[in-house]
Steps between C-alpha positions, in 0.01 A plus 500: 500500500529724201525879524123539468401224743457712810308778326261247345446328835443834673242614244323165525477532878384863489230418247360215710523695827322799348229301324440177691528578872164528676416869538423457871859413590610810690832356618619242248423721200724610213634787711633256761721337239581803282541771764608305808662160441685565173658831615589348839653199323710724276610714795605205714667327203710810438603519863584128505708526181278292272562576134434395142335160447437437870327836528284429195395162642419659836293779344316245288409314819384828654269573206359145504480440876130587541364398159328211676246748633359518147362151573451482878658626824546156657845359425557785255876447521464151353285640221747782432784248483298285260429800276873579492577140403243508222568845360867594540653239264301667223687824573841333476566402862676164532403227747759601760393864488134406537581284802685790664193718450257230616687442824520873570122528460436196719727642771255791549236266644457536875693394697763635264777254417776655287817299443692731263580871495267546204214342694584700813480825307159419354345391830636811672361718221160332528482603868676834457177661622560381857758773546342773290316813607184384322485172694179595682318587177618187319415286803147636481490423127602141574234474769233623256619255237495204739147598606392450139609138533309455825791561738347767720685623810398729783728800554687356796536160335637651180749732669616219730559270203694772319710564809574130537606485135732799529659372820564156353630630167863566413637615167753270333728746321732748667364769269140451612609517864677829429207646309200377697581383855456846653168548324388155607577587862291816468209307346525242779485776761198654325316167510576459870364851564182424304446175690551682830239757396266208424560365848713213377843631598 
């Protein structure tokens, strides 16, 4: 990596996310990366003590992690990793650095499978929303987006699936637990209340 590598990679990602993502993506849009995942990644990285080159590699992975959606939603992590492999050497990233970024992106695929702190931070940042106050809104955005791809759910079915996901999920980093576990518990309780109101509780 040279001093300009990260900035070039970031601008490349922003340009593609802004110009090539389908306009009907209401969850996995440019805002998801720019306003949710990247800031969450930086926040968790700071709390976990990640600095310098490691931080730059992690933030590169955050910017690239959903670029696969510019081609298709299915297996988008594999596509994002391929794009990183193809593009980043041209910005001065060496083979080892690209591999670090590729594996971080691949770790975000469900079920998440991080094996390093860098990967753990990115996968936690990608699901930061589970413990946020806007979880309900973003959950609805995801539901609308999935409906576009033919995955339609009735209210009870959707809320039950979201509850199951929250109850089976656990953050990997200590920092994410500190920041989001309480919010996740609140969102879990809200889903249980909704299901009870729907006669499913």
